[in-house]
C-alpha positions in Angstrom: 89.8 117.4 99.7 90.1 117.6 103.7 93.1 118.0 105.6 93.3 114.7 107.1 93.1 112.9 103.5 95.9 115.4 102.5 97.8 114.3 105.5 97.3 110.5 104.6 98.5 111.3 100.9 101.7 113.1 102.3 102.4 110.1 104.6 102.0 107.8 101.6 104.2 109.5 99.3 106.9 110.0 101.8 107.2 106.0 102.4 107.3 105.4 98.7 111.2 105.2 99.0 111.2 102.9 102.0 111.3 99.1 101.5 108.2 98.6 104.2 105.7 100.9 103.3 102.7 100.2 106.0 100.4 103.2 106.7 97.9 102.8 109.4 94.8 105.1 109.7 93.9 104.9 113.5 91.0 106.4 115.4 88.1 106.0 117.6 84.6 104.4 116.1 82.9 107.2 114.3 86.0 109.5 114.1 85.9 109.2 110.1 88.6 106.9 109.4 86.6 105.6 106.4 85.6 108.8 105.2 89.1 109.8 104.9 90.3 106.2 103.3 87.4 106.7 100.7 88.8 110.3 99.8 92.3 109.0 99.7 91.3 106.2 97.4 89.5 108.8 95.2 92.6 110.8 94.8 94.8 107.5 94.0 92.1 106.2 91.6 91.9 102.9 93.5 89.2 100.9 95.1 89.3 99.9 99.1 89.1 96.5 100.3 86.5 95.8 102.8 88.3 93.1 104.3 85.6 92.0 106.7 83.2 91.8 103.8 85.6 90.0 101.4 87.0 87.4 104.0 83.3 86.7 105.1 82.2 85.8 101.6 85.6 83.5 101.0 85.0 81.5 104.2 81.2 81.4 104.1 81.1 77.8 103.3 84.2 76.7 105.3 84.3 75.2 108.9 85.5 76.8 111.7 88.9 74.9 111.4 89.3 75.5 107.7 88.7 79.4 108.7 91.4 79.3 111.1 93.6 77.4 108.7 92.6 79.3 105.4 92.8 83.1 106.6 96.4 83.6 106.2 96.3 82.3 102.6 93.1 84.1 101.7 94.6 87.4 102.9 97.9 86.7 101.4 96.0 85.8 98.0 93.7 88.9 98.2 96.9 91.4 98.5 98.9 89.5 95.8 96.3 89.1 93.3 95.8 93.0 93.4 97.5 95.1 90.7 97.1 98.4 92.6 100.5 100.0 93.7 98.6 100.9 96.8 96.2 98.7 98.5 93.7 100.4 100.9 92.0 98.1 103.6 89.0 99.0 105.8 87.2 97.0 108.1 89.8 94.6 109.2 88.1 93.6 112.5 88.0 90.2 111.3 91.6 89.6 111.6 91.1 89.8 115.4 88.1 87.6 115.7 89.0 85.3 118.6 87.3 82.6 116.6 89.6 82.3 114.1 92.3 81.7 116.6 95.2 83.4 114.5 97.2 83.9 117.4 97.6 80.3 117.9 98.1 79.0 114.2 101.3 77.2 113.4 102.7 77.5 110.1 
């Protein structure tokens, strides 16, 4: 296992006793984030969620307005229905797509 994956695993372990346990793996395009995430997932025996792919599948038949409205619920369901203690999300650029207008949605 590479040292970056070990660092992520140590960080995950350190957050275990915290109420909020969000860990972000950030880096330039091509820096190896996905490779590190895949290694961490192998060590934890979990499957990473390719958020762009999974949300795109769910929203394929929706209108633009439906996508804007449904995105938060789809994401919540995806996370809530996951039985894993740790959830690994990769490729999450879809959340920042300006066409989905998530900055302007009123709940």
